[in-house]
mmJSON file of the N, C-alpha and C atoms, coordinates in Angstrom:
{"data_MODEL":{"atom_site":{
"group_PDB":["ATOM","ATOM","ATOM","ATOM","ATOM","ATOM","ATOM","ATOM","ATOM","ATOM","ATOM","ATOM","ATOM","ATOM","ATOM","ATOM","ATOM","ATOM","ATOM","ATOM","ATOM","ATOM","ATOM","ATOM","ATOM","ATOM","ATOM","ATOM","ATOM","ATOM","ATOM","ATOM","ATOM","ATOM","ATOM","ATOM","ATOM","ATOM","ATOM","ATOM","ATOM","ATOM","ATOM","ATOM","ATOM","ATOM","ATOM","ATOM","ATOM","ATOM","ATOM","ATOM","ATOM","ATOM","ATOM","ATOM","ATOM","ATOM","ATOM","ATOM","ATOM","ATOM","ATOM","ATOM","ATOM","ATOM","ATOM","ATOM","ATOM","ATOM","ATOM","ATOM","ATOM","ATOM","ATOM","ATOM","ATOM","ATOM","ATOM","ATOM","ATOM","ATOM","ATOM","ATOM","ATOM","ATOM","ATOM","ATOM","ATOM","ATOM","ATOM","ATOM","ATOM","ATOM","ATOM","ATOM","ATOM","ATOM","ATOM","ATOM","ATOM","ATOM","ATOM","ATOM","ATOM","ATOM","ATOM","ATOM","ATOM","ATOM","ATOM","ATOM","ATOM","ATOM","ATOM","ATOM","ATOM","ATOM","ATOM","ATOM","ATOM","ATOM","ATOM","ATOM","ATOM","ATOM","ATOM","ATOM","ATOM","ATOM","ATOM","ATOM","ATOM","ATOM","ATOM","ATOM","ATOM","ATOM","ATOM","ATOM","ATOM","ATOM","ATOM","ATOM","ATOM","ATOM","ATOM","ATOM","ATOM","ATOM","ATOM","ATOM","ATOM","ATOM","ATOM","ATOM","ATOM","ATOM","ATOM","ATOM","ATOM","ATOM","ATOM","ATOM","ATOM","ATOM","ATOM","ATOM","ATOM","ATOM","ATOM","ATOM","ATOM","ATOM","ATOM","ATOM","ATOM","ATOM","ATOM","ATOM","ATOM","ATOM","ATOM","ATOM","ATOM","ATOM","ATOM","ATOM","ATOM","ATOM","ATOM","ATOM","ATOM","ATOM","ATOM","ATOM","ATOM","ATOM","ATOM","ATOM","ATOM","ATOM","ATOM","ATOM","ATOM","ATOM","ATOM","ATOM","ATOM","ATOM","ATOM","ATOM","ATOM","ATOM","ATOM","ATOM","ATOM","ATOM","ATOM"],
"id":[1,2,3,4,5,6,7,8,9,10,11,12,13,14,15,16,17,18,19,20,21,22,23,24,25,26,27,28,29,30,31,32,33,34,35,36,37,38,39,40,41,42,43,44,45,46,47,48,49,50,51,52,53,54,55,56,57,58,59,60,61,62,63,64,65,66,67,68,69,70,71,72,73,74,75,76,77,78,79,80,81,82,83,84,85,86,87,88,89,90,91,92,93,94,95,96,97,98,99,100,101,102,103,104,105,106,107,108,109,110,111,112,113,114,115,116,117,118,119,120,121,122,123,124,125,126,127,128,129,130,131,132,133,134,135,136,137,138,139,140,141,142,143,144,145,146,147,148,149,150,151,152,153,154,155,156,157,158,159,160,161,162,163,164,165,166,167,168,169,170,171,172,173,174,175,176,177,178,179,180,181,182,183,184,185,186,187,188,189,190,191,192,193,194,195,196,197,198,199,200,201,202,203,204,205,206,207,208,209,210,211,212,213,214,215,216,217,218,219],
"type_symbol":["N","C","C","N","C","C","N","C","C","N","C","C","N","C","C","N","C","C","N","C","C","N","C","C","N","C","C","N","C","C","N","C","C","N","C","C","N","C","C","N","C","C","N","C","C","N","C","C","N","C","C","N","C","C","N","C","C","N","C","C","N","C","C","N","C","C","N","C","C","N","C","C","N","C","C","N","C","C","N","C","C","N","C","C","N","C","C","N","C","C","N","C","C","N","C","C","N","C","C","N","C","C","N","C","C","N","C","C","N","C","C","N","C","C","N","C","C","N","C","C","N","C","C","N","C","C","N","C","C","N","C","C","N","C","C","N","C","C","N","C","C","N","C","C","N","C","C","N","C","C","N","C","C","N","C","C","N","C","C","N","C","C","N","C","C","N","C","C","N","C","C","N","C","C","N","C","C","N","C","C","N","C","C","N","C","C","N","C","C","N","C","C","N","C","C","N","C","C","N","C","C","N","C","C","N","C","C","N","C","C","N","C","C","N","C","C","N","C","C"],
"label_atom_id":["N","CA","C","N","CA","C","N","CA","C","N","CA","C","N","CA","C","N","CA","C","N","CA","C","N","CA","C","N","CA","C","N","CA","C","N","CA","C","N","CA","C","N","CA","C","N","CA","C","N","CA","C","N","CA","C","N","CA","C","N","CA","C","N","CA","C","N","CA","C","N","CA","C","N","CA","C","N","CA","C","N","CA","C","N","CA","C","N","CA","C","N","CA","C","N","CA","C","N","CA","C","N","CA","C","N","CA","C","N","CA","C","N","CA","C","N","CA","C","N","CA","C","N","CA","C","N","CA","C","N","CA","C","N","CA","C","N","CA","C","N","CA","C","N","CA","C","N","CA","C","N","CA","C","N","CA","C","N","CA","C","N","CA","C","N","CA","C","N","CA","C","N","CA","C","N","CA","C","N","CA","C","N","CA","C","N","CA","C","N","CA","C","N","CA","C","N","CA","C","N","CA","C","N","CA","C","N","CA","C","N","CA","C","N","CA","C","N","CA","C","N","CA","C","N","CA","C","N","CA","C","N","CA","C","N","CA","C","N","CA","C","N","CA","C","N","CA","C","N","CA","C","N","CA","C"],
"label_alt_id":[null,null,null,null,null,null,null,null,null,null,null,null,null,null,null,null,null,null,null,null,null,null,null,null,null,null,null,null,null,null,null,null,null,null,null,null,null,null,null,null,null,null,null,null,null,null,null,null,null,null,null,null,null,null,null,null,null,null,null,null,null,null,null,null,null,null,null,null,null,null,null,null,null,null,null,null,null,null,null,null,null,null,null,null,null,null,null,null,null,null,null,null,null,null,null,null,null,null,null,null,null,null,null,null,null,null,null,null,null,null,null,null,null,null,null,null,null,null,null,null,null,null,null,null,null,null,null,null,null,null,null,null,null,null,null,null,null,null,null,null,null,null,null,null,null,null,null,null,null,null,null,null,null,null,null,null,null,null,null,null,null,null,null,null,null,null,null,null,null,null,null,null,null,null,null,null,null,null,null,null,null,null,null,null,null,null,null,null,null,null,null,null,null,null,null,null,null,null,null,null,null,null,null,null,null,null,null,null,null,null,null,null,null,null,null,null,null,null,null],
"label_comp_id":["MET","MET","MET","PHE","PHE","PHE","GLY","GLY","GLY","LEU","LEU","LEU","GLY","GLY","GLY","SER","SER","SER","LEU","LEU","LEU","GLY","GLY","GLY","LYS","LYS","LYS","MET","MET","MET","LEU","LEU","LEU","ILE","ILE","ILE","LEU","LEU","LEU","VAL","VAL","VAL","GLY","GLY","GLY","LEU","LEU","LEU","PHE","PHE","PHE","VAL","VAL","VAL","ILE","ILE","ILE","GLY","GLY","GLY","ILE","ILE","ILE","GLY","GLY","GLY","LEU","LEU","LEU","LEU","LEU","LEU","LEU","LEU","LEU","LEU","LEU","LEU","ILE","ILE","ILE","ALA","ALA","ALA","GLU","GLU","GLU","LYS","LYS","LYS","ILE","ILE","ILE","PRO","PRO","PRO","TRP","TRP","TRP","ILE","ILE","ILE","GLY","GLY","GLY","ARG","ARG","ARG","LEU","LEU","LEU","PRO","PRO","PRO","GLY","GLY","GLY","ASP","ASP","ASP","ILE","ILE","ILE","VAL","VAL","VAL","ILE","ILE","ILE","ARG","ARG","ARG","LYS","LYS","LYS","LYS","LYS","LYS","ASN","ASN","ASN","PHE","PHE","PHE","THR","THR","THR","PHE","PHE","PHE","TYR","TYR","TYR","PHE","PHE","PHE","PRO","PRO","PRO","LEU","LEU","LEU","ALA","ALA","ALA","THR","THR","THR","SER","SER","SER","ILE","ILE","ILE","LEU","LEU","LEU","ILE","ILE","ILE","SER","SER","SER","ILE","ILE","ILE","LEU","LEU","LEU","LEU","LEU","LEU","THR","THR","THR","LEU","LEU","LEU","PHE","PHE","PHE","PHE","PHE","PHE","SER","SER","SER","LEU","LEU","LEU","PHE","PHE","PHE","ARG","ARG","ARG","ARG","ARG","ARG"],
"label_asym_id":["A","A","A","A","A","A","A","A","A","A","A","A","A","A","A","A","A","A","A","A","A","A","A","A","A","A","A","A","A","A","A","A","A","A","A","A","A","A","A","A","A","A","A","A","A","A","A","A","A","A","A","A","A","A","A","A","A","A","A","A","A","A","A","A","A","A","A","A","A","A","A","A","A","A","A","A","A","A","A","A","A","A","A","A","A","A","A","A","A","A","A","A","A","A","A","A","A","A","A","A","A","A","A","A","A","A","A","A","A","A","A","A","A","A","A","A","A","A","A","A","A","A","A","A","A","A","A","A","A","A","A","A","A","A","A","A","A","A","A","A","A","A","A","A","A","A","A","A","A","A","A","A","A","A","A","A","A","A","A","A","A","A","A","A","A","A","A","A","A","A","A","A","A","A","A","A","A","A","A","A","A","A","A","A","A","A","A","A","A","A","A","A","A","A","A","A","A","A","A","A","A","A","A","A","A","A","A","A","A","A","A","A","A","A","A","A","A","A","A"],
"label_entity_id":["1","1","1","1","1","1","1","1","1","1","1","1","1","1","1","1","1","1","1","1","1","1","1","1","1","1","1","1","1","1","1","1","1","1","1","1","1","1","1","1","1","1","1","1","1","1","1","1","1","1","1","1","1","1","1","1","1","1","1","1","1","1","1","1","1","1","1","1","1","1","1","1","1","1","1","1","1","1","1","1","1","1","1","1","1","1","1","1","1","1","1","1","1","1","1","1","1","1","1","1","1","1","1","1","1","1","1","1","1","1","1","1","1","1","1","1","1","1","1","1","1","1","1","1","1","1","1","1","1","1","1","1","1","1","1","1","1","1","1","1","1","1","1","1","1","1","1","1","1","1","1","1","1","1","1","1","1","1","1","1","1","1","1","1","1","1","1","1","1","1","1","1","1","1","1","1","1","1","1","1","1","1","1","1","1","1","1","1","1","1","1","1","1","1","1","1","1","1","1","1","1","1","1","1","1","1","1","1","1","1","1","1","1","1","1","1","1","1","1"],
"label_seq_id":[1,1,1,2,2,2,3,3,3,4,4,4,5,5,5,6,6,6,7,7,7,8,8,8,9,9,9,10,10,10,11,11,11,12,12,12,13,13,13,14,14,14,15,15,15,16,16,16,17,17,17,18,18,18,19,19,19,20,20,20,21,21,21,22,22,22,23,23,23,24,24,24,25,25,25,26,26,26,27,27,27,28,28,28,29,29,29,30,30,30,31,31,31,32,32,32,33,33,33,34,34,34,35,35,35,36,36,36,37,37,37,38,38,38,39,39,39,40,40,40,41,41,41,42,42,42,43,43,43,44,44,44,45,45,45,46,46,46,47,47,47,48,48,48,49,49,49,50,50,50,51,51,51,52,52,52,53,53,53,54,54,54,55,55,55,56,56,56,57,57,57,58,58,58,59,59,59,60,60,60,61,61,61,62,62,62,63,63,63,64,64,64,65,65,65,66,66,66,67,67,67,68,68,68,69,69,69,70,70,70,71,71,71,72,72,72,73,73,73],
"pdbx_PDB_ins_code":[null,null,null,null,null,null,null,null,null,null,null,null,null,null,null,null,null,null,null,null,null,null,null,null,null,null,null,null,null,null,null,null,null,null,null,null,null,null,null,null,null,null,null,null,null,null,null,null,null,null,null,null,null,null,null,null,null,null,null,null,null,null,null,null,null,null,null,null,null,null,null,null,null,null,null,null,null,null,null,null,null,null,null,null,null,null,null,null,null,null,null,null,null,null,null,null,null,null,null,null,null,null,null,null,null,null,null,null,null,null,null,null,null,null,null,null,null,null,null,null,null,null,null,null,null,null,null,null,null,null,null,null,null,null,null,null,null,null,null,null,null,null,null,null,null,null,null,null,null,null,null,null,null,null,null,null,null,null,null,null,null,null,null,null,null,null,null,null,null,null,null,null,null,null,null,null,null,null,null,null,null,null,null,null,null,null,null,null,null,null,null,null,null,null,null,null,null,null,null,null,null,null,null,null,null,null,null,null,null,null,null,null,null,null,null,null,null,null,null],
"Cartn_x":[-11.766,-12.213,-11.278,-11.673,-10.864,-11.262,-10.251,-10.516,-10.391,-10.683,-10.591,-9.154,-8.213,-6.802,-6.359,-6.775,-6.388,-7.118,-8.344,-9.074,-8.392,-7.934,-7.212,-5.924,-5.179,-3.94,-4.227,-5.295,-5.642,-6.041,-6.787,-7.169,-5.964,-4.994,-3.765,-2.999,-2.9,-2.206,-2.906,-4.227,-4.978,-4.746,-4.733,-4.466,-3.084,-2.089,-0.731,-0.636,-1.362,-1.389,-2.007,-3.095,-3.744,-2.832,-2.152,-1.205,-0.075,0.424,1.484,1.045,-0.169,-0.676,-0.811,-1.283,-1.394,-0.046,0.966,2.313,2.854,2.597,3.03,2.353,1.09,0.387,0.946,1.341,1.949,3.32,4.091,5.43,5.355,4.345,4.232,4.104,3.542,3.434,4.799,5.766,7.095,8.009,7.581,8.374,7.816,8.558,7.987,7.751,8.494,8.354,7.27,6.733,5.696,4.427,3.886,2.71,3.022,4.291,4.696,5.784,5.693,6.681,6.384,7.418,7.14,6.289,5.233,4.313,3.002,2.941,1.675,0.892,-0.37,-1.19,-1.938,-1.756,-2.471,-3.065,-4.377,-5.065,-5.765,-5.38,-5.984,-6.766,-8.016,-8.877,-9.311,-10.204,-10.642,-11.203,-12.218,-12.856,-12.73,-11.711,-11.621,-10.16,-9.827,-8.49,-8.646,-7.98,-7.97,-6.546,-6.391,-5.065,-5.108,-4.224,-4.112,-2.638,-2.256,-0.85,-0.398,-0.259,0.08,1.47,2.492,3.858,3.992,3.346,3.4,2.732,1.613,0.919,1.782,2.46,3.342,4.503,5.091,6.207,5.767,4.632,4.132,3.81,3.259,2.958,4.227,5.264,6.538,7.122,7.106,7.65,6.868,5.542,4.734,4.93,5.092,5.35,6.67,7.703,8.992,8.898,8.194,8.041,7.317,6.202,5.442,6.138,6.927,7.652,8.754,9.292,10.298,9.688,8.468,7.839,7.122,6.939,6.278,7.21,8.491,9.465,9.746],
"Cartn_y":[24.379,23.081,21.99,20.789,19.65,19.221,18.989,18.479,16.961,16.378,14.925,14.44,15.252,14.88,14.741,15.684,15.603,14.463,14.176,13.032,11.728,11.646,10.46,10.236,11.316,11.207,10.762,11.299,10.928,9.452,8.962,7.549,6.639,7.051,6.274,6.223,7.345,7.372,6.499,6.544,5.694,4.225,3.894,2.515,2.053,2.907,2.543,2.367,3.189,3.073,1.736,1.344,0.07,-1.102,-1.023,-2.071,-2.152,-1.008,-0.986,-1.638,-1.346,-1.967,-3.473,-3.895,-5.328,-6.025,-5.398,-5.983,-6.048,-5.014,-5.032,-6.153,-6.386,-7.471,-8.834,-8.987,-10.243,-10.446,-9.374,-9.457,-9.618,-9.033,-9.058,-10.477,-11.399,-12.782,-13.435,-12.98,-13.587,-12.975,-11.887,-11.25,-11.733,-12.577,-13.215,-12.271,-11.181,-10.312,-9.268,-9.084,-8.071,-8.549,-7.749,-8.118,-8.811,-9.03,-9.67,-8.862,-7.576,-6.699,-6.513,-6.206,-5.842,-4.569,-4.571,-3.444,-3.768,-4.861,-5.328,-5.989,-5.659,-6.124,-7.381,-8.459,-9.718,-10.162,-10.345,-10.85,-12.137,-13.233,-14.533,-15.018,-15.302,-15.896,-17.264,-17.876,-19.224,-19.307,-18.526,-18.565,-17.242,-16.465,-15.115,-14.725,-14.121,-13.563,-12.148,-11.21,-9.814,-9.467,-8.928,-8.581,-7.154,-6.311,-4.937,-4.65,-4.535,-4.338,-2.886,-2.437,-1.042,-0.676,-1.439,-1.134,-1.272,-2.277,-2.456,-1.284,-0.799,0.349,1.601,1.822,2.989,2.894,1.706,1.515,1.765,1.226,1.431,2.909,3.578,5.003,5.827,5.52,6.237,5.993,4.736,4.417,5.097,5.102,5.774,7.287,7.858,9.296,9.655,8.866,9.109,8.932,7.896,7.606,8.761,9.214,10.274,11.633,11.848,13.114,13.188,12.051,12.039,12.435,11.995,12.274,13.614,14.249,15.551,16.663,16.455,17.49,17.525],
"Cartn_z":[-17.798,-17.326,-17.839,-17.578,-17.996,-19.398,-20.231,-21.561,-21.569,-22.702,-22.813,-22.683,-23.096,-22.983,-21.538,-20.702,-19.293,-18.595,-18.994,-18.439,-18.822,-20.052,-20.507,-19.734,-19.498,-18.724,-17.296,-16.71,-15.344,-15.275,-16.244,-16.261,-16.428,-17.227,-17.386,-16.076,-15.379,-14.091,-13.053,-13.028,-12.098,-12.433,-13.703,-14.126,-13.721,-13.896,-13.488,-11.979,-11.242,-9.787,-9.367,-10.01,-9.687,-10.045,-11.169,-11.55,-10.532,-10.079,-9.069,-7.766,-7.335,-6.111,-6.302,-7.457,-7.736,-7.697,-8.274,-8.238,-6.817,-6.033,-4.64,-3.855,-4.125,-3.438,-3.828,-5.083,-5.504,-4.857,-4.757,-4.178,-2.658,-2.029,-0.574,-0.024,-0.808,-0.359,-0.189,-0.939,-0.912,0.142,0.771,1.825,3.165,3.891,5.088,6.258,6.377,7.535,7.391,6.173,6.008,6.719,7.59,8.354,9.663,9.937,11.187,11.887,11.792,12.409,13.894,14.69,16.081,16.092,16.823,16.834,16.158,15.41,14.862,15.995,16.111,17.233,16.822,17.592,17.362,18.695,18.714,19.901,19.502,20.141,19.842,21.057,20.844,21.865,21.364,22.071,21.723,20.298,19.99,18.675,17.926,18.261,17.717,17.563,16.445,16.229,15.695,16.351,15.916,15.515,14.309,13.804,13.282,13.8,13.332,13.05,11.771,11.397,11.558,12.781,13.058,12.519,12.875,12.434,10.922,10.35,8.896,8.191,8.723,8.13,8.177,9.295,9.422,8.445,8.311,7.375,5.939,5.56,4.197,3.963,4.956,4.834,4.614,5.36,5.2,3.816,3.36,2.04,0.927,1.025,0.004,0.021,1.2,1.303,0.621,0.866,0.213,-1.291,-1.728,-3.146,-3.862,-3.295,-3.953,-3.852,-2.821,-2.739,-3.797,-4.2,-5.262,-6.601,-6.866,-8.156,-8.212,-7.047,-7.052,-7.528,-7.394,-7.762,-9.223],
"occupancy":[1.0,1.0,1.0,1.0,1.0,1.0,1.0,1.0,1.0,1.0,1.0,1.0,1.0,1.0,1.0,1.0,1.0,1.0,1.0,1.0,1.0,1.0,1.0,1.0,1.0,1.0,1.0,1.0,1.0,1.0,1.0,1.0,1.0,1.0,1.0,1.0,1.0,1.0,1.0,1.0,1.0,1.0,1.0,1.0,1.0,1.0,1.0,1.0,1.0,1.0,1.0,1.0,1.0,1.0,1.0,1.0,1.0,1.0,1.0,1.0,1.0,1.0,1.0,1.0,1.0,1.0,1.0,1.0,1.0,1.0,1.0,1.0,1.0,1.0,1.0,1.0,1.0,1.0,1.0,1.0,1.0,1.0,1.0,1.0,1.0,1.0,1.0,1.0,1.0,1.0,1.0,1.0,1.0,1.0,1.0,1.0,1.0,1.0,1.0,1.0,1.0,1.0,1.0,1.0,1.0,1.0,1.0,1.0,1.0,1.0,1.0,1.0,1.0,1.0,1.0,1.0,1.0,1.0,1.0,1.0,1.0,1.0,1.0,1.0,1.0,1.0,1.0,1.0,1.0,1.0,1.0,1.0,1.0,1.0,1.0,1.0,1.0,1.0,1.0,1.0,1.0,1.0,1.0,1.0,1.0,1.0,1.0,1.0,1.0,1.0,1.0,1.0,1.0,1.0,1.0,1.0,1.0,1.0,1.0,1.0,1.0,1.0,1.0,1.0,1.0,1.0,1.0,1.0,1.0,1.0,1.0,1.0,1.0,1.0,1.0,1.0,1.0,1.0,1.0,1.0,1.0,1.0,1.0,1.0,1.0,1.0,1.0,1.0,1.0,1.0,1.0,1.0,1.0,1.0,1.0,1.0,1.0,1.0,1.0,1.0,1.0,1.0,1.0,1.0,1.0,1.0,1.0,1.0,1.0,1.0,1.0,1.0,1.0,1.0,1.0,1.0,1.0,1.0,1.0],
"B_iso_or_equiv":[0.0,0.0,0.0,0.0,0.0,0.0,0.0,0.0,0.0,0.0,0.0,0.0,0.0,0.0,0.0,0.0,0.0,0.0,0.0,0.0,0.0,0.0,0.0,0.0,0.0,0.0,0.0,0.0,0.0,0.0,0.0,0.0,0.0,0.0,0.0,0.0,0.0,0.0,0.0,0.0,0.0,0.0,0.0,0.0,0.0,0.0,0.0,0.0,0.0,0.0,0.0,0.0,0.0,0.0,0.0,0.0,0.0,0.0,0.0,0.0,0.0,0.0,0.0,0.0,0.0,0.0,0.0,0.0,0.0,0.0,0.0,0.0,0.0,0.0,0.0,0.0,0.0,0.0,0.0,0.0,0.0,0.0,0.0,0.0,0.0,0.0,0.0,0.0,0.0,0.0,0.0,0.0,0.0,0.0,0.0,0.0,0.0,0.0,0.0,0.0,0.0,0.0,0.0,0.0,0.0,0.0,0.0,0.0,0.0,0.0,0.0,0.0,0.0,0.0,0.0,0.0,0.0,0.0,0.0,0.0,0.0,0.0,0.0,0.0,0.0,0.0,0.0,0.0,0.0,0.0,0.0,0.0,0.0,0.0,0.0,0.0,0.0,0.0,0.0,0.0,0.0,0.0,0.0,0.0,0.0,0.0,0.0,0.0,0.0,0.0,0.0,0.0,0.0,0.0,0.0,0.0,0.0,0.0,0.0,0.0,0.0,0.0,0.0,0.0,0.0,0.0,0.0,0.0,0.0,0.0,0.0,0.0,0.0,0.0,0.0,0.0,0.0,0.0,0.0,0.0,0.0,0.0,0.0,0.0,0.0,0.0,0.0,0.0,0.0,0.0,0.0,0.0,0.0,0.0,0.0,0.0,0.0,0.0,0.0,0.0,0.0,0.0,0.0,0.0,0.0,0.0,0.0,0.0,0.0,0.0,0.0,0.0,0.0,0.0,0.0,0.0,0.0,0.0,0.0],
"pdbx_formal_charge":[null,null,null,null,null,null,null,null,null,null,null,null,null,null,null,null,null,null,null,null,null,null,null,null,null,null,null,null,null,null,null,null,null,null,null,null,null,null,null,null,null,null,null,null,null,null,null,null,null,null,null,null,null,null,null,null,null,null,null,null,null,null,null,null,null,null,null,null,null,null,null,null,null,null,null,null,null,null,null,null,null,null,null,null,null,null,null,null,null,null,null,null,null,null,null,null,null,null,null,null,null,null,null,null,null,null,null,null,null,null,null,null,null,null,null,null,null,null,null,null,null,null,null,null,null,null,null,null,null,null,null,null,null,null,null,null,null,null,null,null,null,null,null,null,null,null,null,null,null,null,null,null,null,null,null,null,null,null,null,null,null,null,null,null,null,null,null,null,null,null,null,null,null,null,null,null,null,null,null,null,null,null,null,null,null,null,null,null,null,null,null,null,null,null,null,null,null,null,null,null,null,null,null,null,null,null,null,null,null,null,null,null,null,null,null,null,null,null,null],
"auth_seq_id":[1,1,1,2,2,2,3,3,3,4,4,4,5,5,5,6,6,6,7,7,7,8,8,8,9,9,9,10,10,10,11,11,11,12,12,12,13,13,13,14,14,14,15,15,15,16,16,16,17,17,17,18,18,18,19,19,19,20,20,20,21,21,21,22,22,22,23,23,23,24,24,24,25,25,25,26,26,26,27,27,27,28,28,28,29,29,29,30,30,30,31,31,31,32,32,32,33,33,33,34,34,34,35,35,35,36,36,36,37,37,37,38,38,38,39,39,39,40,40,40,41,41,41,42,42,42,43,43,43,44,44,44,45,45,45,46,46,46,47,47,47,48,48,48,49,49,49,50,50,50,51,51,51,52,52,52,53,53,53,54,54,54,55,55,55,56,56,56,57,57,57,58,58,58,59,59,59,60,60,60,61,61,61,62,62,62,63,63,63,64,64,64,65,65,65,66,66,66,67,67,67,68,68,68,69,69,69,70,70,70,71,71,71,72,72,72,73,73,73],
"auth_comp_id":["MET","MET","MET","PHE","PHE","PHE","GLY","GLY","GLY","LEU","LEU","LEU","GLY","GLY","GLY","SER","SER","SER","LEU","LEU","LEU","GLY","GLY","GLY","LYS","LYS","LYS","MET","MET","MET","LEU","LEU","LEU","ILE","ILE","ILE","LEU","LEU","LEU","VAL","VAL","VAL","GLY","GLY","GLY","LEU","LEU","LEU","PHE","PHE","PHE","VAL","VAL","VAL","ILE","ILE","ILE","GLY","GLY","GLY","ILE","ILE","ILE","GLY","GLY","GLY","LEU","LEU","LEU","LEU","LEU","LEU","LEU","LEU","LEU","LEU","LEU","LEU","ILE","ILE","ILE","ALA","ALA","ALA","GLU","GLU","GLU","LYS","LYS","LYS","ILE","ILE","ILE","PRO","PRO","PRO","TRP","TRP","TRP","ILE","ILE","ILE","GLY","GLY","GLY","ARG","ARG","ARG","LEU","LEU","LEU","PRO","PRO","PRO","GLY","GLY","GLY","ASP","ASP","ASP","ILE","ILE","ILE","VAL","VAL","VAL","ILE","ILE","ILE","ARG","ARG","ARG","LYS","LYS","LYS","LYS","LYS","LYS","ASN","ASN","ASN","PHE","PHE","PHE","THR","THR","THR","PHE","PHE","PHE","TYR","TYR","TYR","PHE","PHE","PHE","PRO","PRO","PRO","LEU","LEU","LEU","ALA","ALA","ALA","THR","THR","THR","SER","SER","SER","ILE","ILE","ILE","LEU","LEU","LEU","ILE","ILE","ILE","SER","SER","SER","ILE","ILE","ILE","LEU","LEU","LEU","LEU","LEU","LEU","THR","THR","THR","LEU","LEU","LEU","PHE","PHE","PHE","PHE","PHE","PHE","SER","SER","SER","LEU","LEU","LEU","PHE","PHE","PHE","ARG","ARG","ARG","ARG","ARG","ARG"],
"auth_asym_id":["A","A","A","A","A","A","A","A","A","A","A","A","A","A","A","A","A","A","A","A","A","A","A","A","A","A","A","A","A","A","A","A","A","A","A","A","A","A","A","A","A","A","A","A","A","A","A","A","A","A","A","A","A","A","A","A","A","A","A","A","A","A","A","A","A","A","A","A","A","A","A","A","A","A","A","A","A","A","A","A","A","A","A","A","A","A","A","A","A","A","A","A","A","A","A","A","A","A","A","A","A","A","A","A","A","A","A","A","A","A","A","A","A","A","A","A","A","A","A","A","A","A","A","A","A","A","A","A","A","A","A","A","A","A","A","A","A","A","A","A","A","A","A","A","A","A","A","A","A","A","A","A","A","A","A","A","A","A","A","A","A","A","A","A","A","A","A","A","A","A","A","A","A","A","A","A","A","A","A","A","A","A","A","A","A","A","A","A","A","A","A","A","A","A","A","A","A","A","A","A","A","A","A","A","A","A","A","A","A","A","A","A","A","A","A","A","A","A","A"],
"auth_atom_id":["N","CA","C","N","CA","C","N","CA","C","N","CA","C","N","CA","C","N","CA","C","N","CA","C","N","CA","C","N","CA","C","N","CA","C","N","CA","C","N","CA","C","N","CA","C","N","CA","C","N","CA","C","N","CA","C","N","CA","C","N","CA","C","N","CA","C","N","CA","C","N","CA","C","N","CA","C","N","CA","C","N","CA","C","N","CA","C","N","CA","C","N","CA","C","N","CA","C","N","CA","C","N","CA","C","N","CA","C","N","CA","C","N","CA","C","N","CA","C","N","CA","C","N","CA","C","N","CA","C","N","CA","C","N","CA","C","N","CA","C","N","CA","C","N","CA","C","N","CA","C","N","CA","C","N","CA","C","N","CA","C","N","CA","C","N","CA","C","N","CA","C","N","CA","C","N","CA","C","N","CA","C","N","CA","C","N","CA","C","N","CA","C","N","CA","C","N","CA","C","N","CA","C","N","CA","C","N","CA","C","N","CA","C","N","CA","C","N","CA","C","N","CA","C","N","CA","C","N","CA","C","N","CA","C","N","CA","C","N","CA","C","N","CA","C","N","CA","C","N","CA","C","N","CA","C"],
"pdbx_PDB_model_num":[1,1,1,1,1,1,1,1,1,1,1,1,1,1,1,1,1,1,1,1,1,1,1,1,1,1,1,1,1,1,1,1,1,1,1,1,1,1,1,1,1,1,1,1,1,1,1,1,1,1,1,1,1,1,1,1,1,1,1,1,1,1,1,1,1,1,1,1,1,1,1,1,1,1,1,1,1,1,1,1,1,1,1,1,1,1,1,1,1,1,1,1,1,1,1,1,1,1,1,1,1,1,1,1,1,1,1,1,1,1,1,1,1,1,1,1,1,1,1,1,1,1,1,1,1,1,1,1,1,1,1,1,1,1,1,1,1,1,1,1,1,1,1,1,1,1,1,1,1,1,1,1,1,1,1,1,1,1,1,1,1,1,1,1,1,1,1,1,1,1,1,1,1,1,1,1,1,1,1,1,1,1,1,1,1,1,1,1,1,1,1,1,1,1,1,1,1,1,1,1,1,1,1,1,1,1,1,1,1,1,1,1,1,1,1,1,1,1,1]
}}}
């Protein structure tokens, strides 16, 4: 089973992951093209706006896949 040592390591990794996401969110505000890529869906009506960042989601997915594949080896 899992010992306290492995639980501690897992909690540290989760904490580092949360810190990384927080830093990315802070940096993302300074990158003007993030969220405005061709392929992002925006529908504006009179009192309604629908926004679905399809291209941005695909780009982030590809980058995260590459990042995690580097650390898996």
